[in-house]
MARPAZA-330471 format. One line per field, with one value per residue: z negated, y, x of N, C-alpha, C, O in turn; residue in three letters; residue number from 1. Coordinates in nm, 4 decimals. Atoms other than C-alpha are relative to their C-alpha. Layout:
n.z <- [Z; ...] .
n.y <- [Y; ...] .
n.x <- [X; ...] .
ca.z <- [Z; ...] .
ca.y <- [Y; ...] .
ca.x <- [X; ...] .
c.z <- [Z; ...] .
c.y <- [Y; ...] .
c.x <- [X; ...] .
o.z <- [Z; ...] .
o.y <- [Y; ...] .
o.x <- [X; ...] .
residuo <- [ALA; ...] .
num <- [NUM; ...] .
! end
This chain:
n.z <- [-0.0818; 0.0360; 0.1223; 0.0250; 0.1280; -0.0337; 0.1130; -0.0400; -0.1362; -0.0435; -0.0182; 0.0321; -0.0737; 0.0571; -0.0410; 0.1146; 0.0084; 0.0664; 0.0745; -0.0083; 0.0647; 0.1713; 0.0344; -0.0315; 0.1130; 0.1011; -0.0271; 0.0030; -0.0205; 0.0985; -0.0435; -0.1021; 0.0855; -0.0662; -0.0649; -0.1047; 0.0177; -0.1054; 0.0157; 0.1210; -0.0222; 0.0261; 0.0599; -0.0237; 0.0754; -0.0472; 0.0348; 0.0925; 0.1000; 0.0926; 0.0035; 0.0939; -0.0657; 0.1092; -0.0675; 0.0380; -0.1278; -0.0907; 0.0548; -0.0341; 0.0307; -0.1084; 0.0123; -0.0399; -0.0666; 0.0131; -0.0951; 0.0275; -0.1218; -0.0859; -0.0510; 0.0629; 0.1265; 0.1306; 0.0887; 0.0014; 0.1164; -0.0794; 0.0592; 0.0575; 0.0538; -0.0604; 0.0815; 0.1271; -0.0258; 0.0555; -0.1154; -0.0504; -0.0659; -0.0828; 0.0810; -0.0458; -0.1127; -0.1036; -0.1385; -0.0310; 0.0739; -0.0733; 0.0693; -0.0957; 0.0642; 0.1162; -0.0226; -0.1304; 0.0181; 0.0485; -0.1289; -0.1126; 0.0288; -0.0200; 0.1142; -0.0217; -0.0864; -0.1348; -0.0799; -0.0598; -0.1247; -0.0536; -0.0767; 0.0891] .
n.y <- [-0.1220; 0.0257; -0.0831; 0.0046; -0.0637; -0.0333; 0.0284; -0.0082; 0.0292; 0.1102; -0.0278; 0.0697; -0.0153; 0.0600; -0.0306; -0.0231; -0.0540; -0.1370; -0.0335; -0.1313; -0.0470; 0.0436; 0.1171; 0.0731; -0.0191; 0.0491; 0.1476; 0.0358; 0.1227; 0.0763; 0.1580; 0.0563; 0.0680; -0.0041; -0.0818; 0.0260; -0.0767; -0.0973; -0.0612; -0.0920; -0.0910; -0.1524; -0.0773; -0.1721; -0.1059; -0.1349; -0.0491; 0.0817; -0.0216; 0.1070; 0.0938; 0.1019; 0.1426; 0.1242; 0.1478; 0.0807; 0.1057; 0.0482; 0.1464; 0.0114; -0.1063; -0.0968; -0.0989; -0.1355; -0.0831; -0.1364; -0.1225; -0.1436; -0.1027; -0.0282; 0.1474; 0.0769; 0.1092; -0.0683; 0.1012; 0.1400; 0.0809; 0.1467; 0.1152; -0.0104; 0.1093; 0.0244; 0.0069; -0.0588; -0.1429; -0.0982; -0.1058; -0.0085; -0.1390; -0.0425; -0.0920; -0.1352; 0.0092; 0.1041; 0.0055; 0.1532; 0.1586; 0.1437; 0.1594; 0.1270; 0.1340; -0.0348; 0.0471; -0.0421; -0.0895; 0.0498; 0.0707; -0.1055; -0.1194; -0.1401; -0.1176; -0.1421; -0.1139; 0.0573; -0.0859; 0.0838; -0.0831; 0.0627; -0.0790; -0.0553] .
n.x <- [-0.0922; -0.1226; -0.0722; -0.1223; -0.0608; -0.1259; -0.0964; -0.1341; 0.0054; 0.0997; 0.1366; 0.0660; 0.1656; 0.1234; 0.1392; 0.0769; 0.1600; 0.0109; 0.1330; 0.0417; 0.1269; 0.0273; 0.0325; -0.1167; -0.1008; 0.0306; 0.0000; -0.1388; -0.0354; 0.0705; 0.0542; -0.0944; -0.0585; -0.1226; -0.0329; -0.1529; -0.1215; -0.0052; 0.1125; 0.0188; 0.1284; -0.0220; 0.0927; -0.0190; 0.0731; -0.0232; -0.1502; -0.0604; 0.0753; -0.0417; 0.1028; -0.0736; 0.0472; -0.0116; 0.0078; 0.1279; 0.0224; -0.0973; -0.0424; -0.1459; -0.0714; -0.0464; -0.0704; 0.0826; -0.1054; 0.0704; -0.0626; 0.0284; 0.0133; -0.1117; -0.0467; -0.0920; 0.0459; -0.0143; -0.0485; 0.0532; 0.0366; -0.0336; 0.0575; 0.1456; 0.0436; 0.1201; 0.1195; -0.0325; 0.0635; -0.0827; -0.0108; -0.1504; -0.0018; -0.1145; -0.0984; 0.0489; 0.0957; -0.0378; 0.0587; 0.0379; -0.0513; -0.0190; 0.0017; -0.0719; 0.0058; -0.0886; -0.1457; -0.0326; -0.0898; -0.1256; -0.0450; -0.0613; -0.0704; 0.0715; -0.0269; 0.0382; -0.0632; 0.0077; 0.0791; 0.1127; 0.0601; 0.1173; 0.0659; 0.0817] .
ca.z <- [-1.0081; -1.0024; -1.3023; -1.3480; -1.6434; -1.5641; -1.8561; -1.8038; -1.4699; -1.4444; -1.3307; -1.4579; -1.2500; -1.3816; -1.2376; -1.4752; -1.5405; -1.6181; -1.8837; -1.7842; -1.9497; -2.3406; -2.3142; -2.1087; -2.3709; -2.6371; -2.5090; -2.3874; -2.4170; -2.6313; -2.6039; -2.3731; -2.4546; -2.2335; -2.0564; -1.7710; -1.8492; -1.5413; -1.6388; -1.8761; -1.9184; -1.9450; -2.1425; -2.0088; -2.2070; -2.0564; -2.2531; -2.4278; -2.7753; -3.1089; -3.1046; -3.3086; -3.1860; -3.3936; -3.2762; -3.3928; -3.1412; -2.9536; -2.9764; -2.8620; -2.9649; -2.7646; -2.7448; -2.7527; -2.5411; -2.6457; -2.3418; -2.4094; -2.1771; -1.9045; -1.8801; -2.1230; -2.4053; -2.7260; -2.9542; -2.9446; -3.1632; -3.0916; -3.1737; -3.2638; -3.5099; -3.3362; -3.4985; -3.7395; -3.8453; -3.9421; -3.7517; -3.5114; -3.4363; -3.1694; -3.3128; -3.1609; -2.8685; -2.5720; -2.1950; -2.2134; -2.3962; -2.2238; -2.3622; -2.2491; -2.3663; -2.7333; -2.7396; -2.3757; -2.4748; -2.6662; -2.3700; -2.1300; -2.3725; -2.3526; -2.5922; -2.6643; -2.3815; -2.0999; -1.8138; -1.7204; -1.3840; -1.2076; -0.9577; -1.1267] .
ca.y <- [-4.5975; -4.6057; -4.4715; -4.4464; -4.3972; -4.2665; -4.3713; -4.2646; -4.3948; -4.6593; -4.6284; -4.8280; -4.9077; -4.9732; -5.0027; -4.8468; -4.7792; -4.4483; -4.3896; -4.0585; -4.0242; -4.0346; -4.3507; -4.5019; -4.3745; -4.5148; -4.8695; -4.8515; -5.1908; -5.3492; -5.7333; -5.8181; -6.1174; -6.0405; -5.7855; -5.8188; -5.6578; -5.4074; -5.3092; -5.0429; -4.7769; -4.4141; -4.1698; -3.8025; -3.5076; -3.1762; -2.9475; -3.1359; -3.1878; -3.4058; -3.7242; -4.0528; -4.4122; -4.7173; -5.1017; -5.1712; -5.4695; -5.4718; -5.8242; -5.7948; -5.5675; -5.2739; -5.0233; -4.6402; -4.4102; -4.0368; -3.7782; -3.4491; -3.1487; -3.1605; -3.5368; -3.6352; -3.9146; -3.7329; -4.0363; -4.4152; -4.6320; -5.0064; -5.3157; -5.1643; -5.4336; -5.5830; -5.5298; -5.2710; -4.9319; -4.7602; -4.4250; -4.4115; -4.0368; -3.8634; -3.6321; -3.3270; -3.2213; -3.4704; -3.4635; -3.8500; -4.1867; -4.4808; -4.8303; -5.1138; -5.4682; -5.4721; -5.4718; -5.3467; -5.0366; -5.1792; -5.4305; -5.1283; -4.9045; -4.6317; -4.3255; -3.9974; -3.7325; -4.0077; -3.8718; -4.0353; -3.9479; -4.0397; -3.8931; -3.6123] .
ca.x <- [-2.1496; -1.7851; -1.5692; -1.2161; -0.9866; -0.6446; -0.3912; -0.0347; 0.0421; -0.2211; -0.5617; -0.8477; -1.1812; -1.5065; -1.8549; -2.1097; -2.4769; -2.5715; -2.8353; -2.9761; -3.3202; -3.4033; -3.5467; -3.2351; -3.0148; -3.2175; -3.2220; -2.8509; -2.6925; -2.9229; -3.0320; -2.7317; -2.5519; -2.2485; -2.0513; -1.7587; -1.4439; -1.4903; -1.8183; -1.9849; -2.2615; -2.2175; -2.4183; -2.4003; -2.4819; -2.5486; -2.4841; -2.2118; -2.2838; -2.1551; -2.3286; -2.3169; -2.4122; -2.5278; -2.5517; -2.9048; -3.0163; -2.6961; -2.5737; -2.2049; -1.9194; -1.8529; -1.5984; -1.7304; -1.5062; -1.6087; -1.5376; -1.4908; -1.5976; -1.3586; -1.3100; -1.0586; -1.0994; -1.1473; -1.1746; -1.2486; -1.4166; -1.3092; -1.5179; -1.8480; -2.0082; -2.3210; -2.6670; -2.5055; -2.6844; -2.3686; -2.3404; -2.0262; -1.9650; -1.7697; -1.4945; -1.6572; -1.8696; -1.8608; -1.9991; -2.0284; -1.9919; -1.8601; -1.9603; -1.7249; -1.6748; -1.5225; -1.1561; -1.1224; -0.9860; -0.7044; -0.6342; -0.5661; -0.4071; -0.6722; -0.6026; -0.7245; -0.6201; -0.6764; -0.8505; -1.2031; -1.3632; -1.6951; -1.9065; -2.1170] .
c.z <- [-0.0343; -0.0999; 0.0074; -0.1120; 0.0427; -0.1492; 0.0347; 0.1523; 0.0565; -0.0006; -0.0071; 0.0567; -0.0578; 0.1046; -0.0976; 0.0296; -0.0575; -0.0747; -0.0155; -0.0944; -0.1519; -0.0039; 0.0412; -0.1018; -0.1259; -0.0140; 0.0112; 0.0409; -0.0613; 0.0550; 0.0979; -0.0747; 0.0632; 0.0787; 0.0607; -0.0675; 0.0813; 0.0150; -0.1315; 0.0252; -0.0699; -0.0286; 0.0093; -0.0948; 0.0629; -0.0761; -0.0881; -0.1572; -0.1034; 0.0049; -0.0823; 0.0663; -0.1234; 0.1083; -0.0287; 0.1449; 0.1219; -0.0499; 0.0193; -0.0423; 0.0912; -0.0471; 0.0487; 0.0227; 0.0043; 0.1145; -0.0286; 0.1191; 0.0800; 0.0195; -0.0707; -0.1350; -0.1304; -0.1249; 0.0623; -0.1129; 0.0626; -0.0845; -0.0617; -0.0503; 0.0606; -0.1173; -0.1300; 0.0286; -0.0371; 0.1397; 0.0506; 0.0669; 0.1233; -0.1034; 0.0404; 0.0986; 0.1207; 0.1129; 0.0084; -0.1008; 0.0808; -0.0916; 0.0773; -0.0853; -0.1115; 0.0206; 0.1404; 0.0001; -0.0574; 0.1089; 0.0869; -0.0472; 0.0104; -0.1269; 0.0178; 0.1087; 0.1332; 0.0720; 0.0566; 0.1124; 0.0617; 0.0731; -0.0641; 0.0839] .
c.y <- [-0.0301; 0.0917; -0.0402; 0.0477; -0.0133; 0.0189; -0.0061; -0.0161; -0.1300; 0.0491; -0.1236; -0.0160; -0.0656; 0.0189; 0.0103; 0.0357; 0.1158; 0.0236; 0.1318; 0.0387; -0.0608; -0.1597; -0.1161; 0.0098; -0.0779; -0.1350; -0.0405; -0.1526; -0.0994; -0.1553; -0.0547; -0.0845; -0.0243; 0.1284; -0.0097; 0.1249; 0.1375; 0.0600; 0.0910; 0.0687; 0.1333; 0.0679; 0.1420; 0.0688; 0.1173; 0.1024; -0.1051; 0.0364; -0.1277; -0.1047; -0.1371; -0.1201; -0.1053; -0.1337; -0.0646; -0.0594; -0.0105; -0.1073; -0.0182; 0.1421; 0.0706; 0.0882; 0.1350; 0.0951; 0.1494; 0.0841; 0.1152; 0.0679; 0.0290; -0.1228; -0.0768; -0.0882; 0.0878; -0.1005; -0.1692; -0.0720; -0.1629; -0.1083; 0.0190; -0.1407; -0.0125; 0.0135; 0.1078; 0.1668; 0.1222; 0.1141; 0.0060; 0.1329; 0.0502; 0.0940; 0.1325; -0.0141; -0.0771; 0.0244; -0.1282; -0.0833; -0.0914; -0.1116; -0.0924; -0.1066; 0.0405; -0.0442; 0.0479; 0.1070; -0.0107; -0.0759; 0.0767; 0.1182; 0.1285; 0.0676; 0.1412; 0.0836; -0.0865; 0.0673; -0.1173; 0.0864; -0.0928; 0.1117; 0.0815; 0.0623] .
c.x <- [0.1340; 0.0395; 0.1440; 0.0832; 0.1686; 0.0963; 0.1388; 0.0099; -0.0828; -0.1350; -0.0979; -0.1421; -0.0918; -0.1117; -0.1073; -0.1441; 0.0038; -0.1622; -0.0021; -0.1160; 0.0103; -0.0193; 0.1193; 0.0979; -0.0244; 0.0271; 0.1643; 0.0370; -0.0570; -0.0512; 0.0867; 0.0896; 0.1424; 0.0349; 0.1315; 0.0711; 0.0076; -0.1528; -0.0345; -0.1147; 0.0483; -0.1068; 0.0204; -0.0929; 0.0308; -0.1185; 0.0693; -0.0244; 0.0560; -0.0914; 0.0513; -0.1027; -0.0046; -0.0413; -0.1291; -0.0431; 0.0975; 0.0601; 0.1303; 0.0792; 0.0237; 0.1122; -0.0745; 0.1028; -0.0919; 0.0735; -0.0504; -0.0082; 0.1337; 0.0680; 0.1046; -0.0324; 0.0230; 0.0155; -0.0795; -0.0351; -0.0303; -0.0954; -0.1113; -0.0501; -0.1523; -0.0833; 0.0277; -0.0745; 0.0861; 0.0047; 0.1496; -0.0026; 0.1185; 0.0597; -0.0401; -0.0971; 0.0414; -0.0989; -0.0411; 0.0400; 0.0149; -0.0009; 0.0722; 0.0140; 0.0943; 0.1261; 0.0527; 0.0752; 0.1438; 0.0695; 0.0455; 0.0840; -0.0305; 0.0227; -0.0570; 0.0929; 0.0107; -0.1118; -0.1295; -0.0709; -0.1150; -0.0764; -0.1266; -0.1205] .
o.z <- [-0.1336; -0.1138; 0.0458; -0.1501; 0.0656; -0.2132; 0.0859; 0.2250; 0.1619; -0.0861; 0.0648; 0.0151; -0.0947; 0.1867; -0.1597; 0.1367; -0.1464; -0.0205; -0.1014; -0.1687; -0.1903; -0.0691; -0.0266; -0.1361; -0.1908; -0.1171; -0.0563; 0.1428; -0.0609; 0.1729; 0.1636; -0.1836; 0.0325; 0.1145; -0.0112; -0.1124; 0.0302; 0.1145; -0.2337; 0.1217; -0.1794; 0.0383; -0.0895; -0.1357; 0.0832; -0.0400; -0.1584; -0.1932; -0.0517; 0.0065; -0.1140; 0.1144; -0.2149; 0.2219; -0.0061; 0.2517; 0.2280; -0.1681; -0.0389; -0.0460; 0.1955; -0.1684; 0.1513; -0.0710; 0.0768; 0.1080; -0.0414; 0.2213; 0.0441; 0.0743; -0.0289; -0.2131; -0.1599; -0.2043; 0.1407; -0.2158; 0.1417; -0.2067; -0.1420; 0.0253; 0.0552; -0.2313; -0.2320; 0.1318; -0.0587; 0.2602; -0.0280; 0.1741; 0.1355; -0.2098; -0.0151; 0.1168; 0.1482; 0.0758; 0.0812; -0.1764; 0.1468; -0.1798; 0.1966; -0.2025; -0.0963; 0.0758; 0.1464; 0.0740; -0.0167; 0.1434; 0.1439; 0.0240; 0.0248; -0.2315; 0.1259; 0.0988; 0.2275; 0.0169; 0.1125; 0.1061; 0.0518; 0.0383; -0.1000; 0.0262] .
o.y <- [-0.1000; 0.1998; -0.1547; 0.1625; -0.1192; 0.1241; -0.1098; 0.0581; -0.1888; 0.1271; -0.2196; 0.0605; -0.1814; 0.1102; -0.0917; 0.0828; 0.1440; 0.0347; 0.1913; 0.1344; -0.1644; -0.2327; -0.2164; -0.0921; -0.1262; -0.1834; -0.1270; -0.2053; -0.2095; -0.1752; -0.1440; -0.0516; -0.1214; 0.1962; -0.0200; 0.2286; 0.2306; 0.1202; 0.0857; 0.0387; 0.1436; 0.0472; 0.2038; 0.0351; 0.1523; 0.0936; -0.1820; 0.1476; -0.2387; -0.0683; -0.1576; -0.1009; -0.1169; -0.1217; -0.1846; 0.0014; -0.0637; -0.1105; -0.1203; 0.2513; 0.0129; 0.0962; 0.1422; 0.1279; 0.1721; 0.0967; 0.1512; 0.0280; 0.1041; -0.1283; -0.1875; -0.0389; 0.1242; -0.0845; -0.1859; -0.0670; -0.2040; -0.0978; -0.0649; -0.2368; 0.0857; -0.0099; 0.1013; 0.2325; 0.2358; 0.0897; 0.0111; 0.1451; -0.0023; 0.1224; 0.2187; -0.1190; -0.0694; 0.0600; -0.1451; -0.0517; -0.1209; -0.1268; -0.1084; -0.0863; 0.1241; -0.1511; 0.0453; 0.1071; 0.0606; -0.0314; 0.0303; 0.2041; 0.2221; 0.0028; 0.1979; 0.0759; -0.0373; 0.1282; -0.2236; 0.2072; -0.2153; 0.2296; 0.0148; 0.1206] .
o.x <- [0.1537; -0.0177; 0.1680; 0.0603; 0.2271; 0.0971; 0.1808; -0.0562; -0.0589; -0.1769; -0.0705; -0.2291; -0.0723; -0.1031; -0.1369; -0.1824; 0.0841; -0.2722; 0.0631; -0.0942; 0.0645; 0.0555; 0.1415; 0.1579; 0.0683; 0.0737; 0.2202; -0.0075; -0.0019; -0.0803; 0.0331; 0.1366; 0.2115; -0.0614; 0.2308; 0.0221; 0.0697; -0.1933; 0.0339; -0.1850; 0.1035; -0.2081; 0.0600; -0.2040; 0.1471; -0.2358; 0.0038; -0.0629; 0.0689; -0.2090; 0.1685; -0.2143; 0.0768; -0.0871; -0.1445; -0.0365; 0.0647; 0.0944; 0.1671; 0.0225; 0.0547; 0.1315; -0.1421; 0.1755; -0.1888; 0.1958; -0.1674; 0.0475; 0.2245; 0.1780; 0.1386; -0.1137; 0.1368; 0.1082; -0.1729; 0.0324; -0.1152; -0.1062; -0.1521; -0.0360; -0.2264; -0.0432; -0.0409; -0.0884; 0.0439; -0.0021; 0.2442; -0.0620; 0.2292; 0.0047; 0.0280; -0.1590; 0.1611; -0.2107; -0.1390; 0.1319; -0.0847; 0.0836; 0.0463; -0.0178; 0.1833; 0.1522; 0.1756; 0.1736; 0.2355; 0.1790; 0.1442; 0.1361; 0.0481; 0.0213; -0.0724; 0.2153; 0.0727; -0.2036; -0.1022; -0.0935; -0.1094; -0.0709; -0.2236; -0.2123] .
residuo <- [MET; PRO; LEU; THR; ILE; ARG; SER; GLY; ASN; LYS; VAL; HIS; ARG; PHE; THR; VAL; GLU; VAL; ALA; ARG; SER; GLY; ALA; GLU; GLN; ALA; TYR; GLY; MET; MET; ASN; ARG; ASP; SER; LEU; PRO; GLY; ASP; ARG; GLY; MET; LEU; PHE; PRO; TYR; ASP; PRO; PRO; GLN; ALA; VAL; ALA; PHE; TRP; MET; LYS; ASP; THR; LEU; ILE; PRO; LEU; ASP; LEU; VAL; PHE; VAL; ALA; PRO; GLY; GLY; THR; ILE; LEU; ASN; ILE; ILE; GLU; ASN; ALA; VAL; PRO; LEU; SER; PHE; GLU; GLN; LEU; PRO; SER; ALA; GLY; PRO; VAL; GLU; ALA; VAL; LEU; GLU; ILE; ALA; GLY; GLY; ARG; SER; ALA; GLU; LEU; GLY; LEU; LYS; PRO; GLY; ASP; ARG; VAL; GLU; TRP; PRO; ARG] .
num <- [1; 2; 3; 4; 5; 6; 7; 8; 9; 10; 11; 12; 13; 14; 15; 16; 17; 18; 19; 20; 21; 22; 23; 24; 25; 26; 27; 28; 29; 30; 31; 32; 33; 34; 35; 36; 37; 38; 39; 40; 41; 42; 43; 44; 45; 46; 47; 48; 49; 50; 51; 52; 53; 54; 55; 56; 57; 58; 59; 60; 61; 62; 63; 64; 65; 66; 67; 68; 69; 70; 71; 72; 73; 74; 75; 76; 77; 78; 79; 80; 81; 82; 83; 84; 85; 86; 87; 88; 89; 90; 91; 92; 93; 94; 95; 96; 97; 98; 99; 100; 101; 102; 103; 104; 105; 106; 107; 108; 109; 110; 111; 112; 113; 114; 115; 116; 117; 118; 119; 120] .
! end
């Protein structure tokens, strides 16, 4: 599915997989050895809620982009450590979490308040 992030006057385009079911969300990006810079995975939540991720069985560093209700970035955790059990929390209720390649959010200059859009 297409997803865009509007950051200032720039538009960044991604193609994302959507983890809709509990099983898909639990498995996430586990056991992958690479992720192209224009790809990712979206974890939608209805209703919005505070969430925490971990990197168990995830082999590559990822950036976690937490999306507040209304579609703005609430917070970003960059370069989550592969295979870690550390809890990586949202800064409040979110309607989605976007996982992208580790370091990509810094490369693109993403920040809280930027707008995330996808077909709902």
